[in-house]
NUKE-202295 format. One line per field, with one value per residue: residue in three letters; y, x, z of N, C-alpha, C, CB in turn. Coordinates in steps of 0.02 Angstrom, whole numbers, plus 32768, in hexadecimal, padded with zeros to 4 digits. Glycine has a CB too. Layout:
REM residues N
r	(ALA;...)
nnorth	(Y;...)
neast	(X;...)
nup	(Z;...)
canorth	(Y;...)
caeast	(X;...)
caup	(Z;...)
cnorth	(Y;...)
ceast	(X;...)
cup	(Z;...)
cbnorth	(Y;...)
cbeast	(X;...)
cbup	(Z;...)
This chain:
REM residues 255
r	(MET;ARG;LYS;SER;ARG;PRO;THR;SER;ARG;SER;GLU;HIS;PRO;THR;THR;SER;ARG;TYR;ASP;ALA;SER;PHE;ARG;ASN;ASP;ALA;VAL;ARG;ARG;VAL;THR;VAL;ASP;GLY;GLU;THR;GLN;VAL;VAL;VAL;ALA;ARG;GLU;MET;GLY;VAL;GLY;GLU;SER;THR;LEU;ARG;ARG;TRP;VAL;ALA;ASP;TRP;ARG;VAL;SER;ARG;PRO;THR;ASP;SER;PRO;ARG;ALA;ALA;PRO;ARG;THR;ILE;SER;HIS;GLY;ARG;HIS;GLU;LEU;VAL;GLU;ALA;ALA;VAL;ARG;VAL;VAL;SER;ARG;GLY;GLY;LEU;LYS;ALA;MET;THR;TYR;ARG;SER;VAL;ALA;ALA;GLU;ALA;GLY;MET;SER;HIS;GLY;LEU;VAL;ARG;HIS;TYR;PHE;GLY;ASN;LEU;ASP;GLU;LEU;LEU;VAL;VAL;ALA;MET;GLU;ASP;VAL;VAL;THR;ARG;ILE;MET;GLU;SER;ALA;GLY;MET;LEU;SER;PRO;SER;SER;ASP;VAL;ALA;ASP;PHE;SER;LEU;GLY;LEU;GLU;GLU;SER;VAL;GLU;ARG;ASP;ALA;GLU;SER;GLN;ALA;PHE;ILE;SER;GLU;MET;VAL;VAL;GLN;ALA;ARG;ARG;GLN;PRO;LYS;LEU;ARG;PRO;LEU;VAL;ALA;HIS;MET;TYR;GLU;ALA;PHE;ARG;GLU;SER;THR;ARG;VAL;GLN;LEU;GLN;GLN;ARG;GLY;LEU;GLY;ASP;ASP;PRO;ALA;LEU;ALA;ALA;VAL;VAL;PHE;ALA;ALA;LEU;ASP;GLY;LEU;VAL;PHE;GLN;GLN;LEU;ALA;LEU;ASN;ASP;PRO;ALA;THR;THR;ARG;ARG;ALA;LEU;ASN;ARG;LEU;ASN;GLU;VAL;LEU;ALA;ILE;LEU;ARG;HIS;SER;GLN;VAL)
nnorth	(2849;28A5;2909;2905;298D;29DC;29CA;2A45;2A7F;2AC6;2A93;2A0E;29F7;29BC;2935;295D;29E3;29E3;29B4;299C;2A0E;2A6F;2A75;2A9E;2B1D;2B60;2B5B;2BA1;2C23;2C48;2C30;2C66;2CD6;2D1A;2D2C;2D2E;2C9E;2C97;2CE3;2CA0;2C1F;2C3B;2C72;2C09;2BA4;2B41;2AEA;2B43;2AFE;2A91;2AD1;2B08;2A92;2A65;2ACC;2AC0;2A40;2A5A;2AB6;2A66;2A0C;2A58;2A8A;2ACA;2B37;2B6E;2BEB;2C75;2CBB;2D47;2DF5;2E1D;2E37;2EB3;2F4C;2FD8;3022;2FC8;2F60;2FA2;2FB9;2F37;2F11;2F71;2F49;2ED0;2F00;2F50;2EF2;2E9C;2EEC;2F24;2EC6;2E6F;2EBA;2F3B;2F53;2FB6;3014;3096;308B;3034;307A;30EF;30BB;3095;310E;3145;3171;313F;3114;30D0;304F;300E;301F;2FD0;2F52;2F3E;2F0F;2EF6;2E6F;2E32;2E70;2E38;2DB1;2DB7;2DEC;2D84;2D1F;2D56;2D5E;2CD7;2C9F;2CEB;2CC4;2C3C;2C3E;2C86;2C35;2BC3;2B62;2B3F;2B06;2AAF;2A4D;29AB;2983;2950;2991;2A1A;2A3C;2AAD;2B08;2B9C;2BD0;2C16;2C8C;2CC1;2CDF;2D47;2DA4;2DC3;2DE2;2E23;2DE8;2D67;2D85;2DB6;2D41;2CF6;2D44;2D34;2CAC;2CA6;2CF9;2CB0;2C54;2CA0;2CDF;2C92;2CA4;2CB6;2C3C;2BE2;2C24;2C20;2B97;2B73;2BAF;2B64;2AE7;2AFF;2B14;2A98;2A45;2A73;2A50;29C6;29AA;29D5;2979;2902;290D;2900;287D;2846;280D;2811;2854;2893;289D;289E;2914;296F;2965;298F;2A11;2A49;2A4E;2AAB;2B1A;2B33;2B55;2BCB;2C1E;2C25;2C63;2CDF;2D11;2D0E;2D38;2CEA;2CAC;2C52;2BE2;2BB0;2B8E;2B27;2AC7;2AAD;2A73;29FC;29C4;29AA;2948;28E1;28CA;289E;2824;27E1;27DC;278A;2713;26ED;26C9)
neast	(93E9;9428;94B5;9548;9587;961E;96AC;9701;97AA;97B5;9750;976C;9801;989A;9902;9987;9986;9978;99EB;9A82;9AD0;9A73;9A22;9A82;9AA0;9A27;9A19;9A8C;9A6E;9A0E;9A48;9AC9;9AD0;9A65;99E5;9930;98CA;9852;9866;98D4;98A0;9839;987E;98D2;987D;984F;97F5;97C1;97BB;980E;9889;989A;98AD;9927;997B;996C;99A3;9A26;9A51;9A56;9ABC;9B2B;9BD9;9C33;9C7E;9C46;9C0E;9BAF;9B0A;9B00;9AD9;9A2F;9A0C;99C2;9973;9982;990B;98A9;98B5;988F;9808;97D6;97EB;9798;971B;9709;9700;968D;9628;9633;9607;958A;9546;9523;94CB;94F2;955D;9590;95C2;95E0;95E5;9651;96B9;96B8;96DC;975D;9792;9794;976C;96CD;96CD;9742;972D;96E8;974B;97B7;977C;970C;9687;961A;960B;9682;96DC;96AF;96D1;975E;9773;9741;979D;9814;97F2;97DB;985C;98A2;9863;9880;990C;9918;98D2;991C;9907;9959;99C6;9A64;9A6E;9A71;9A37;99B5;9989;9996;993B;98CF;98F4;98E8;987E;9810;984D;9873;97F7;97CF;9832;9819;978E;973E;9757;9726;96A0;967B;9681;961C;95AC;95A7;9588;9508;94C0;94C9;9465;93F7;9417;9430;9499;950A;952C;9588;9601;960B;960A;9685;96D8;96BD;96E7;976F;9794;9772;97C7;9844;983B;9835;98B7;9902;98D9;9901;998D;99A5;9998;9919;98E3;98A6;981A;9790;970C;971C;9765;9703;96A8;96F7;971A;969B;967F;96E1;96B8;963A;965E;96A6;9642;95EB;963F;9650;95CF;95B6;9628;9684;970E;9749;96F7;9702;9789;978E;973E;978A;97FB;97C2;9799;9816;9843;97EB;980F;9891;987A;9839;98A0;98FB;98B3;98BF;9940)
nup	(F15C;F1E4;F1D7;F237;F297;F26F;F2D6;F32F;F349;F3BE;F40D;F426;F44C;F405;F43D;F43E;F45E;F4E3;F51A;F57D;F56A;F544;F5B8;F616;F5E5;F5F5;F681;F6A8;F67C;F6D7;F758;F757;F6FE;F72E;F6FA;F6F4;F713;F6CF;F65A;F61E;F60B;F5B1;F542;F51D;F501;F55B;F5DB;F66E;F6E8;F6CE;F6BB;F73A;F783;F74D;F779;F804;F818;F7F0;F851;F8C1;F8A1;F87F;F87D;F90C;F8EC;F87D;F808;F845;F82F;F7C6;F7E2;F7BB;F710;F6FE;F6F0;F760;F772;F746;F7A2;F817;F7FC;F7FB;F882;F8BC;F88D;F8D2;F956;F94E;F92F;F99D;FA05;F9DE;F994;F8F8;F8AD;F8C5;F876;F7FB;F768;F792;F820;F837;F7F9;F847;F8C3;F8A7;F88C;F80C;F760;F720;F69F;F68C;F6B7;F650;F5F1;F61E;F634;F5E4;F604;F694;F6B2;F686;F6DC;F753;F742;F741;F7C0;F810;F7F1;F825;F8AD;F8D1;F8BF;F91D;F996;F999;F9A9;FA22;FA7C;FA84;FA23;F9BF;F9F2;FA04;FA62;FAB5;FB27;FB8C;FBFD;FBE9;FB8B;FB3F;FB9D;FBFA;FBB3;FBE8;FC0D;FB93;FB5E;FBB1;FB90;FB0B;FAF5;FA99;FA1A;FA32;FA4E;F9D2;F985;F9C5;F9A7;F91C;F913;F94E;F8F6;F881;F883;F866;F7F0;F764;F705;F74D;F780;F739;F753;F7DE;F7EC;F7B1;F80F;F884;F857;F849;F8CF;F909;F8C1;F8EA;F970;F963;F933;F9A1;FA05;F9CA;F9C6;FA49;FA65;FA5A;F9EC;F941;F938;F8FF;F931;F9BD;F9C6;F99E;FA08;FA75;FA4C;FA49;FAD1;FAFB;FAB1;FAE8;FB6B;FB58;FB24;FB92;FBEF;FBB3;FBC0;FC4B;FC8B;FCD8;FCF3;FD4C;FD59;FCD8;FCD7;FD38;FCF9;FC87;FCBF;FCEE;FC75;FC3A;FC91;FC72;FBED;FC01;FC40;FBD8;FB79;FBBD;FBBE;FB3C;FB29)
canorth	(2847;28E4;2908;291F;29CC;29D3;29DE;2A75;2A72;2AE5;2A6B;29D1;2A00;297F;2923;2981;2A24;29DA;2991;29BA;2A51;2A9B;2A7E;2AC6;2B62;2B7C;2B63;2BD6;2C64;2C58;2C2E;2C8E;2D16;2D3D;2D39;2D0E;2C5E;2CA3;2CFA;2C6B;2BE9;2C52;2C7B;2BC9;2B76;2B09;2AF8;2B62;2ACB;2A6A;2AFB;2B0C;2A53;2A65;2AFB;2AA3;2A09;2A78;2AD5;2A31;29E8;2A84;2A8E;2B03;2B71;2B81;2C32;2C8A;2CE2;2D8E;2E1E;2E19;2E66;2ED5;2F92;2FEE;3035;2F8C;2F3D;2FC9;2FAD;2EF3;2F15;2F99;2F1F;2EA1;2F25;2F65;2EB7;2E80;2F18;2F33;2E92;2E74;2EF0;2F7B;2F58;2FDB;3036;30D1;3079;3018;30B0;311B;3098;3095;3153;314E;317F;3100;30FE;30A2;300A;2FF5;3020;2F97;2F11;2F38;2F0D;2EE1;2E26;2E23;2E85;2E08;2D75;2DC4;2DF4;2D42;2CFC;2D71;2D4C;2C8F;2C96;2D0A;2C9B;2BFE;2C4C;2C9B;2BFF;2B89;2B2F;2B30;2AF3;2A72;2A22;2967;2978;2956;29BE;2A60;2A46;2AE7;2B2D;2BE5;2BE5;2C49;2CCB;2CDC;2CFB;2D87;2DD2;2DD7;2DD5;2E3E;2DB6;2D31;2D9F;2DB9;2CFC;2CE3;2D68;2D14;2C6C;2CB4;2D15;2C7E;2C34;2CCE;2CF3;2C58;2CB3;2CB4;2BF8;2BC6;2C45;2C04;2B50;2B72;2BBF;2B2A;2AB2;2B10;2B08;2A4F;2A28;2A84;2A27;2981;29A7;29DB;293A;28CD;2912;28EE;2835;2832;27F1;283D;2846;28D0;28A0;28B5;295B;2995;2966;29B9;2A57;2A60;2A60;2AEA;2B4E;2B43;2B76;2C0F;2C42;2C32;2C94;2D20;2D27;2D13;2D53;2CBE;2C84;2C1E;2BA7;2B97;2B6F;2AE6;2A99;2A9A;2A44;29BB;29AA;298F;2909;28AF;28BB;2876;27E0;27C5;27CD;2750;26D8;26DB;26B2)
caeast	(940D;9447;94FD;9564;95AB;9667;96C7;9738;97E4;97AB;9722;978F;9847;98C0;992C;99C6;997D;9979;9A27;9AA6;9AE7;9A39;9A10;9AB5;9A9A;99EC;9A28;9ABE;9A4E;99EA;9A70;9B06;9AC2;9A34;99A6;98F7;98B7;981B;9883;98FE;9873;9815;98AC;98F1;9849;984A;97C4;97DC;97C4;9849;98C4;98A1;98C9;996E;999E;996D;99D4;9A69;9A62;9A66;9AF8;9B61;9C15;9C31;9CA1;9C26;9BFD;9B6D;9AE4;9B10;9A9E;9A00;9A16;9982;9980;996E;98C5;987F;98B8;9867;97C2;97C6;97E6;975D;96E0;9703;96E9;9647;95FC;9635;95E2;9545;9528;952F;94A1;9514;9595;9582;95FD;95EE;95F7;9694;96E7;96BB;9701;97A3;97A8;97A2;9733;96A9;96DC;977B;9716;96DE;978C;97E1;9759;96D7;9647;961E;9613;96C9;96FA;969C;96F9;97A3;9771;9739;97DD;9843;97DC;97E6;98A4;98B5;984A;98A7;994E;9911;98B6;9948;98EE;998F;99FF;9A87;9A75;9A55;9A24;996D;997D;9993;9909;98A2;990B;98E4;9847;97E7;9872;9870;97B4;97D0;985E;97FE;9746;971E;975A;96F8;965D;9670;9672;95DA;9579;95A3;9566;94C1;94A2;94C8;9423;93C6;942D;9450;94D6;9543;953A;95C7;9639;960E;961C;96CD;96F7;96B9;9711;97B4;979E;9771;9804;987B;9832;9849;9900;991B;98CC;9929;99D3;99A8;9991;98D3;98CD;9888;97D3;9769;96D1;9734;9776;96C4;968C;9722;9712;9658;9686;9706;968E;9607;967D;96B6;9602;95D3;966A;9640;958F;95B5;9667;9698;9747;975B;96D1;9721;97C9;9781;9724;97C2;9824;97A1;979C;9859;9846;97C7;9839;98CA;9861;982D;98E0;9916;988E;98D2;9985)
caup	(F19C;F1F5;F1D9;F276;F290;F276;F318;F328;F373;F3FF;F435;F43B;F439;F3FB;F476;F43C;F47E;F52B;F52E;F5B5;F558;F546;F5FE;F637;F5CF;F616;F6C9;F6AE;F673;F715;F795;F751;F6DF;F757;F6D7;F714;F6F5;F6A1;F61B;F601;F5F3;F576;F509;F509;F4EE;F589;F60F;F6AB;F71C;F6BB;F6C9;F783;F799;F73B;F7A5;F847;F819;F7EC;F890;F8F0;F88E;F869;F8A7;F93A;F8CF;F83F;F808;F85D;F7FF;F7C1;F7ED;F784;F6D9;F6FE;F6FF;F7A3;F772;F73F;F7E2;F846;F7EC;F813;F8CB;F8CC;F880;F90A;F990;F942;F934;F9E1;FA31;F9CA;F96A;F8B0;F892;F8CE;F847;F7BD;F74F;F7BB;F865;F836;F7E9;F880;F8F7;F893;F882;F7C5;F734;F712;F65B;F68E;F6C0;F60C;F5CE;F632;F636;F5B2;F627;F6DA;F6B5;F680;F71B;F786;F737;F757;F809;F82D;F7E9;F856;F8F1;F8DB;F8C7;F95D;F9CD;F99A;F9C5;FA68;FAA5;FA83;F9F6;F98F;FA1B;F9F0;FA9C;FAB5;FB6D;FB97;FC36;FBD6;FB56;FB4A;FBD8;FBF3;FB88;FC0A;FC0C;FB4F;FB56;FBD3;FB6D;FACA;FAF7;FA5C;F9E5;FA44;FA45;F989;F970;F9DF;F980;F8DA;F91A;F95A;F8BA;F84C;F886;F849;F7AE;F744;F6DF;F77B;F797;F720;F774;F822;F7E5;F7A6;F84F;F8B1;F83C;F85A;F917;F916;F8A4;F917;F9AC;F950;F931;F9E6;FA28;F9AA;F9DA;FA90;FA6B;FA5F;F9AC;F90E;F944;F8F3;F95D;F9FF;F9BF;F99C;FA4C;FAA0;FA39;FA5F;FB18;FAFF;FA95;FB19;FBA4;FB43;FB1F;FBD6;FC0F;FB97;FBDA;FC94;FCA4;FD0F;FCDC;FD7C;FD46;FC9B;FCEA;FD59;FCC7;FC5B;FCE5;FCEE;FC31;FC30;FCB6;FC4A;FBB2;FC18;FC4B;FB96;FB5B;FBE1;FBAA;FAF8;FB29)
cnorth	(288A;28DD;2925;295E;29C1;29ED;2A0C;2A63;2A8E;2ABC;2A2C;29D6;29BD;2972;294C;29C5;2A1F;29B1;29B7;2A02;2A84;2AA9;2AAB;2B10;2B84;2B8A;2B9C;2C1B;2C79;2C60;2C59;2CD3;2D3D;2D4D;2D15;2CCE;2C67;2CB5;2CC3;2C33;2BFD;2C55;2C39;2B94;2B38;2B1B;2B15;2B2E;2AA0;2A91;2B01;2ACC;2A4F;2A92;2ADF;2A6B;2A25;2A94;2AA1;2A14;2A15;2A81;2ACD;2B41;2B87;2BCA;2C3F;2CB4;2D2B;2DB6;2E1B;2E4D;2E8A;2F1D;2FA4;2FFE;2FF9;2F66;2F61;2FBE;2F68;2EF3;2F3C;2F70;2EEE;2EC5;2F39;2F2B;2E9C;2EAA;2F1E;2EFD;2EA0;2EAD;2F35;2F86;2F78;2FFA;306F;30BE;305D;304E;30E0;30FC;3099;30DC;3162;3162;313E;30E8;30CE;3059;2FEA;2FF0;2FE1;2F53;2F08;2F39;2EF2;2E95;2E12;2E36;2E53;2DC7;2D7E;2DCA;2DB0;2D1B;2D14;2D5C;2D03;2C81;2CB1;2CDF;2C5A;2C08;2C5D;2C62;2BC0;2B52;2B1E;2B1A;2AB3;2A3F;29DD;2954;2983;298B;2A07;2A6D;2A7D;2B10;2B78;2BFD;2C1D;2C8D;2CEB;2CFB;2D41;2DBA;2DED;2DC6;2DEE;2E0B;2D7D;2D47;2DA4;2D74;2CE8;2D04;2D48;2CD3;2C77;2CCC;2CE3;2C59;2C5E;2CE2;2CB9;2C67;2CB1;2C6C;2BD9;2BE4;2C28;2BBA;2B48;2B7F;2B83;2AF0;2ABE;2B02;2ABD;2A2E;2A36;2A5A;29DF;2979;29AA;299A;2902;28D1;2904;28A4;281D;281A;2826;2830;2886;28D6;28B7;28FF;2986;299B;2995;2A02;2A72;2A74;2AA2;2B25;2B64;2B68;2BBF;2C39;2C54;2C66;2CDA;2D3D;2D37;2D30;2D2C;2C91;2C4B;2BDD;2B87;2B71;2B2B;2AB2;2A81;2A68;29FE;299C;298B;294E;28D2;289A;2890;282D;27BD;27B2;278F;2710;26C0;26C1;2666)
ceast	(942F;9493;9516;958B;95F5;967E;9703;9770;97DA;977E;9745;97D8;986A;98ED;996C;99C1;9982;99B6;9A4A;9ABB;9AAE;9A25;9A41;9AB0;9A5F;99F9;9A59;9A9D;9A29;9A1A;9AAF;9AF8;9A8C;99F3;996D;98E5;987F;9836;98AA;98D2;9850;9843;98C9;98BD;9844;9817;97E4;97E9;9801;9888;98CF;98C1;9914;9996;99A3;99A0;9A1B;9A7E;9A74;9AAB;9B33;9B9D;9C12;9C52;9C82;9C11;9BB7;9B4B;9AFA;9AD1;9A70;9A0F;99D4;998F;9966;9923;9896;987C;988C;981D;97AB;97BD;97A8;971D;96D4;96E7;969F;9617;95FA;960C;9598;9524;9533;9506;94C2;954C;957D;95C3;9611;9605;963E;96C8;96F0;96E4;974C;97BE;97BA;9763;9710;96B6;9717;9767;970A;971F;97B4;97BE;9723;9692;964F;9626;965C;96EE;96EC;96C5;9740;97A5;976B;977A;9810;9832;97EA;9830;98BB;98A0;9871;98EB;9949;98FC;98E2;9932;9920;99CE;9A21;9A8C;9A55;9A3C;99D9;995E;9977;9964;98D9;98B5;9908;98AC;981E;980A;9870;982C;97B1;97FA;983F;97B3;9723;971F;9729;96B0;964A;965D;962C;95A2;9571;957D;951B;94A0;949E;9485;93EE;93D7;9453;9491;9514;9558;9579;9604;9642;9622;9667;96F2;96F7;96E4;975A;97C2;979F;97B0;9840;9877;9847;9894;991D;9912;98F8;9972;99DD;9998;994A;98B7;98B0;983D;97AA;972C;96E4;9745;9737;96A6;96B5;971B;96CE;965A;96AA;96DC;9659;9623;968E;9676;95E8;95FE;965D;9600;9591;95F3;9680;96D1;9759;9736;96EE;9761;97BE;9769;975C;97EF;9805;97A2;97E0;9862;9824;97F0;9875;98B5;9855;986D;98FF;98F3;98A1;991A;9988)
cup	(F1A7;F1F9;F21B;F268;F29A;F2BA;F30E;F357;F3B9;F42B;F44F;F425;F430;F437;F479;F45E;F4C9;F541;F565;F5A7;F55C;F58E;F623;F624;F5F1;F65F;F6D3;F6A9;F6B2;F750;F793;F735;F704;F733;F6FB;F6EF;F6C3;F65C;F5F9;F5E5;F5B3;F539;F4F0;F4F8;F519;F5BF;F64D;F6E1;F70E;F6CC;F714;F79E;F789;F76A;F7EC;F84C;F816;F82F;F8C5;F8E2;F87E;F897;F8D3;F91C;F88C;F842;F820;F827;F800;F7D2;F7B0;F74E;F6CE;F713;F744;F7A5;F76E;F780;F815;F83A;F803;F85E;F8E0;F8C2;F8B9;F947;F989;F94C;F97B;FA11;FA1F;F9A0;F921;F891;F897;F89C;F805;F7A5;F77D;F801;F868;F829;F825;F8B8;F8E8;F88A;F83B;F79F;F722;F6CB;F659;F698;F67B;F5E5;F5DE;F62A;F602;F5D1;F66D;F6E1;F6B2;F6BF;F752;F77F;F751;F7A3;F82B;F829;F81D;F89D;F900;F8E7;F90B;F998;F9D2;F9BB;FA0F;FA95;FAA4;FA54;F9BE;F9B3;FA01;FA28;FA92;FAFB;FB77;FBCC;FC21;FB9B;FB6B;FB87;FBCC;FBC6;FBA7;FC0A;FBC6;FB41;FB76;FBAC;FB2D;FAC6;FAB7;FA23;F9F3;FA3B;F9FB;F96F;F986;F9B8;F93B;F8DD;F923;F91A;F880;F84A;F863;F801;F78D;F71F;F70B;F78D;F77A;F743;F7BB;F81F;F7DA;F7E8;F87D;F898;F84D;F8A3;F927;F8FB;F8D1;F956;F99E;F950;F977;FA0D;FA0C;F9C2;FA25;FA9B;FA70;FA1C;F97E;F90E;F93C;F921;F9A3;F9FC;F9BF;F9E1;FA78;FA8D;FA4E;FAA9;FB20;FAE7;FAC7;FB55;FB94;FB41;FB64;FBF9;FBF4;FBB6;FC25;FCB3;FCE1;FCF9;FD0B;FD6B;FD07;FCAB;FD0B;FD27;FC98;FC7E;FCE5;FCA9;FC24;FC56;FC90;FC0D;FBC6;FC23;FC08;FB74;FB7B;FBCB;FB63;FAF3;FB2D)
cbnorth	(280C;2900;292E;28EA;2A00;29F8;29A0;2ABD;2A90;2B2A;2A58;2991;2A2B;2982;28D9;2989;2A43;29B8;2986;2990;2A51;2A7B;2A39;2AAC;2B64;2B4C;2B22;2BCF;2C61;2C22;2BE8;2C6A;2D0B;2D7B;2D21;2D3E;2C2D;2CDA;2D37;2C4F;2BD8;2C97;2CAA;2BB0;2B61;2AF7;2AB8;2B97;2A9F;2A59;2B41;2B17;2A17;2A7D;2B40;2A89;29DA;2AAE;2B00;29FA;29BC;2ACB;2A8F;2AF0;2B62;2B53;2C4F;2CB2;2CDD;2DA1;2E67;2E21;2E41;2EB2;2FBF;302B;3062;2F5F;2F38;3013;2FB6;2EC1;2F36;2FD8;2EFA;2E81;2F63;2F83;2E80;2E7C;2F5C;2F71;2E8C;2E33;2EF1;2F80;2F12;3011;3050;30FD;3046;2FE0;30D7;312C;3050;306F;3162;310E;31A4;310A;313A;30B8;3008;3022;305E;2FA0;2F07;2EF8;2EE2;2EF7;2E05;2E46;2ECB;2DF8;2D63;2E03;2E21;2D1B;2D06;2DBE;2D5C;2C66;2CB8;2D4F;2C8C;2BE3;2C86;2CD4;2BEE;2B6D;2B45;2B6E;2AE9;2A83;2A43;2934;29A6;2913;29B6;2A78;2A04;2ACF;2B17;2BFF;2BAA;2C33;2CC0;2CA4;2CCD;2D80;2DAF;2DB5;2DF6;2E7E;2D9A;2D1A;2DE4;2DD2;2CCB;2CF5;2DB2;2D09;2C45;2CE9;2D52;2C4C;2C26;2D0D;2D32;2C38;2CF7;2CDA;2BCC;2BD3;2C91;2C0C;2B30;2BA6;2BFB;2B13;2AAC;2B59;2B2B;2A2F;2A43;2ACF;2A29;296F;29E1;2A14;2927;28D3;2956;2919;281E;286C;27BB;2831;2829;28D2;285B;288C;2966;2973;2920;29A2;2A5F;2A29;2A28;2AE4;2B36;2B04;2B51;2C0F;2C18;2BF1;2C81;2D1B;2CF3;2CD0;2D9E;2C93;2CB0;2C34;2BB8;2BCF;2B9E;2AEF;2ABA;2AD8;2A5C;29C2;29E2;29C1;2912;28CB;28FB;2893;27E2;27F6;2809;275A;26E6;2716;26D1)
cbeast	(9441;942C;951B;9591;9590;968E;96DC;9720;9823;978E;96E5;976E;986C;98EA;993D;99DE;993B;993A;9A56;9AE3;9B05;99FE;9A0B;9AFB;9A92;99B0;9A44;9AF4;9A1E;99B7;9A84;9B3A;9AAD;9A51;99AB;98BB;98A3;97ED;98B0;992F;983F;97F6;98E4;991E;9853;9890;979F;97AD;9786;9848;98BB;985C;98A4;9978;997A;9928;99C8;9A6C;9A28;9A31;9AEB;9B47;9C55;9C53;9CEA;9BEA;9C06;9B73;9A9A;9B2B;9AB1;99B9;9A2E;994E;9960;9997;98B7;989A;9900;9878;97B6;97FD;9825;975C;96E7;9748;9714;963F;9613;967E;9601;9544;94DE;951F;945E;9530;95B3;954A;95F1;95B0;95C6;969A;96CF;9675;96E9;97AC;97E2;97C0;974A;965E;96EB;97AC;96D4;96AC;97B4;97F5;973C;96DF;9614;95DF;95EC;96E8;96E0;9651;96FA;97BE;9736;9702;97F9;9844;9792;97CD;98CB;9895;97FF;98B1;996F;98DF;9871;994F;98AD;999E;99E9;9ACC;9A55;9A89;9A4D;994F;99B3;99D8;98E3;985A;9953;9923;981A;97D7;98BA;987F;977D;97EC;98A0;9824;9726;9742;97A2;9704;9656;96B0;96A7;95D5;958C;95E9;9582;94BA;94C9;9502;940E;93C0;945A;941F;94D0;9532;9500;95CD;962F;95CA;95F5;96E2;96D3;9671;9707;97C2;9767;9732;9810;987A;97E8;982D;991C;98F7;9882;9927;99EF;9978;99B5;98A9;989B;98A8;97C8;9753;96AF;9771;979E;9692;968B;976C;971C;9624;96AB;9746;966D;95E5;96BE;96D9;95CE;95D1;96B4;9638;955A;95A9;965F;965C;9782;974A;9686;9730;97EF;974D;96EC;97EA;982E;9758;978E;988E;9825;9782;9850;98E8;981F;9805;9910;9910;9843;98CA;99AD)
cbup	(F19D;F237;F19E;F297;F2C2;F23E;F342;F336;F354;F3F7;F40C;F41C;F46D;F3BB;F473;F3F5;F46A;F543;F4F2;F5C7;F511;F521;F621;F626;F582;F60E;F6E6;F679;F638;F724;F7A2;F726;F697;F770;F68D;F716;F72B;F6BB;F627;F635;F629;F583;F51D;F53F;F4A9;F5A9;F620;F6C4;F720;F671;F6AA;F7A4;F779;F6F2;F7A7;F859;F7DD;F7B6;F8A9;F8EE;F854;F865;F87B;F97B;F8C5;F830;F7C2;F89F;F80C;F77A;F7FC;F79E;F698;F72D;F6CA;F7B9;F739;F706;F7FB;F841;F7A2;F7FE;F8E9;F8A0;F83E;F91A;F99B;F8FC;F903;F9FA;FA31;F9A5;F979;F88E;F8B6;F913;F839;F7C8;F707;F7BF;F881;F800;F7AC;F89A;F8FD;F852;F8AE;F7A7;F6F4;F71D;F630;F6C4;F6EB;F5E6;F5E0;F67A;F679;F58B;F5FF;F6FF;F67C;F643;F72F;F782;F6EB;F736;F81D;F809;F7A2;F851;F8FB;F89E;F88F;F963;F9C4;F952;F99F;FA6C;FA8E;FAC7;F9D8;F963;FA64;F9D7;FAD8;FA9C;FB9D;FBAB;FC69;FBC4;FB47;FB51;FBEB;FBDA;FB77;FC52;FC21;FB1C;FB74;FC1A;FB5C;FA90;FB35;FA46;F9DF;FA8B;FA67;F965;F98C;FA29;F979;F8BE;F956;F992;F8A4;F854;F8CE;F873;F7B2;F715;F6BE;F7BA;F785;F6D5;F777;F846;F7AA;F770;F870;F8B8;F7F0;F849;F93F;F8F7;F85E;F928;F9C4;F90B;F907;FA0A;FA22;F95E;F9C7;FAB8;FAA6;FA79;F9B8;F8C7;F98B;F8AB;F960;FA15;F97F;F96C;FA6A;FA99;F9EE;FA53;FB3E;FAD5;FA54;FB30;FBBA;FAFE;FAF8;FBFF;FC04;FB4B;FBCD;FCB0;FCB6;FD28;FCD2;FDC4;FD3B;FC69;FD1A;FD91;FC9E;FC46;FD2D;FD07;FBFE;FC44;FCFB;FC34;FB90;FC58;FC75;FB6B;FB62;FC2D;FBAD;FACB;FB63)
């Protein structure tokens, strides 16, 4: 009989590692210390999707006087390279992202890309993390509101303000079909967006319904993609107003 392989602590952490103290420490590092979720999840041995859920729940329930996140503990040069990578990919696609193109966009030596990130894959992970957080904040996906009428309010404006970040996301989604190594990264991104949508709907009285969150986010995702392609924010705005009307009817039916 084949002996079962011993299970390591990293594969199945004990319950004590996920107690309130552990969760609070992980959330504090992201929300107060300003560390990226990718780094915190990796160092603390917790799944990124789990950490995102803890952070989302904290943001909904936090006191109004709770401390805000400190500026990222990231050097100026490293931050500039992340921003440069987003711009390069949004304009020329993932194929345009090289050590030299990112460094040139940031006005730095291409050797600094390896110095700060080691390789382009690591830079891409950090860039994706930054973009997802930025979009969530800009699009109101972290709002503490309980009003259905303001759900996704101003989404079309956030797309116009930061079209580069949205274009970066769209490029990653398209390329994930052609490059399987990108699929886990894109899957984590979508899971984060759906989880945030679930929290937003739940706090507006629509129940804890992951399937509804998936449907609603799919609608938002499609509207953003179309606005990027057609530059028609008015259509997005009208569609969002109708979506909120539908959600209001659904909420009323559950009362």
